[in-house]
C-alpha positions as CSV (number, residue, x, y, z in Angstrom):
1,X,-0.2,0.3,0.3
2,X,1.3,3.4,-0.8
3,X,0.1,7.0,0.2
4,X,1.4,8.4,-3.6
5,X,4.2,10.3,-4.0
6,X,4.4,13.1,-1.3
7,X,8.0,13.9,-1.1
8,X,10.3,15.2,-3.9
9,X,14.5,16.0,-3.3
10,X,16.6,17.7,-5.3
11,X,20.4,17.7,-5.1
12,X,21.8,20.9,-5.0
13,X,25.5,22.4,-5.0
14,X,24.7,25.6,-3.3
15,X,22.2,24.9,-0.7
16,X,21.6,28.7,0.0
17,X,21.2,30.1,-3.5
18,X,19.0,27.1,-4.1
19,X,16.7,27.5,-0.9
20,X,16.4,31.5,-1.8
21,X,15.2,30.4,-5.0
22,X,12.6,28.0,-3.8
23,X,11.6,30.2,-1.2
24,X,10.9,32.5,-3.7
25,X,9.3,29.9,-6.3
26,X,7.1,28.3,-3.8
27,X,6.1,31.0,-2.0
28,X,7.1,30.0,1.6
29,X,9.9,29.8,4.0
30,X,11.2,26.4,4.5
31,X,10.1,24.3,7.7
32,X,13.4,22.5,8.0
33,X,16.7,24.5,7.5
34,X,19.8,22.3,8.4
35,X,22.8,22.0,6.9
36,X,22.4,18.7,5.5
37,X,18.7,19.4,4.3
38,X,16.1,22.5,3.9
39,X,12.7,21.2,3.2
40,X,9.6,22.9,2.2
41,X,5.7,22.1,2.4
42,X,3.5,23.2,-0.2
43,X,-0.1,21.8,-0.3
44,X,0.9,18.7,1.6
45,X,3.6,18.0,-0.4
46,X,7.7,17.9,0.8
47,X,10.0,19.6,-1.5
48,X,13.5,18.9,-0.2
49,X,16.7,20.1,-1.0
50,X,20.0,18.0,-0.4
51,X,23.4,19.5,-0.3
52,X,24.8,15.9,-0.1
53,X,22.6,14.5,-3.0
54,X,25.0,15.0,-6.3
55,X,28.1,13.3,-3.7
56,X,25.7,10.1,-3.0
57,X,25.1,9.4,-6.4
58,X,21.8,11.7,-7.5
59,X,21.9,13.0,-10.7
60,X,18.9,15.1,-10.6
61,X,14.9,15.0,-8.4
62,X,14.1,11.9,-7.2
63,X,10.2,11.5,-5.8
64,X,9.4,9.4,-3.3
65,X,6.5,6.8,-2.7
66,X,5.2,6.9,0.7
67,X,5.2,3.2,1.8
68,X,4.0,1.4,5.1
69,X,6.7,-1.5,4.4
70,X,9.7,0.0,2.5
71,X,11.6,-3.6,3.1
72,X,8.5,-4.9,1.1
73,X,8.2,-2.2,-1.3
74,X,12.2,-2.4,-2.2
75,X,11.8,-5.9,-2.8
76,X,9.2,-5.8,-5.0
77,X,11.3,-3.4,-6.8
78,X,14.6,-5.6,-6.7
79,X,12.8,-8.9,-7.7
80,X,11.4,-6.8,-10.8
81,X,14.8,-6.4,-12.0
82,X,15.8,-3.3,-9.9
83,X,18.9,-2.1,-8.1
84,X,19.3,-0.8,-4.6
85,X,21.1,2.3,-4.3
86,X,22.3,1.9,-0.8
87,X,20.6,0.9,2.2
88,X,17.6,1.9,3.8
89,X,18.5,4.6,6.3
90,X,16.9,6.4,9.2
91,X,16.8,10.0,8.4
92,X,15.6,11.1,11.9
93,X,12.6,10.7,14.0
94,X,12.1,6.9,12.4
95,X,11.4,8.0,8.8
96,X,13.2,5.6,6.6
97,X,14.1,6.4,2.7
98,X,16.2,4.2,0.2
99,X,16.3,5.1,-3.5
100,X,15.9,1.9,-6.0
101,X,16.7,2.2,-9.9
102,X,14.1,0.2,-11.5
103,X,15.0,-1.9,-14.2
104,X,14.7,0.7,-16.6
105,X,17.4,3.2,-14.5
106,X,14.8,5.2,-13.3
107,X,15.4,6.3,-9.4
108,X,12.4,5.7,-7.4
109,X,12.8,6.8,-3.6
110,X,11.0,5.0,-1.1
111,X,9.9,6.7,2.0
112,X,8.2,4.9,5.5
113,X,7.7,7.4,7.8
114,X,8.6,6.5,11.7
């Protein structure tokens, strides 16, 4: 079961510049403003900026499906020919994320709330 895509994370090289641009573009100030992540909430969607994204292999924005069981969802993608892009990791407050490339090379993010 999934709650759909509710999170979109962009890798950025200059988080200060990106934060200013996204605040102006989205018309809201960030709800999270940390050196490792800047997040905006817009109409129930989380738009994030990851200043470490490029170093961790992100080549563009990643859409995150919000799922009930991240490991089960990951296994579905792996069994269909996908490839894990790292391990499931806790990014705070029990929130788990992982990125899997599907059989066509598309990056699919999975997110399980804590």
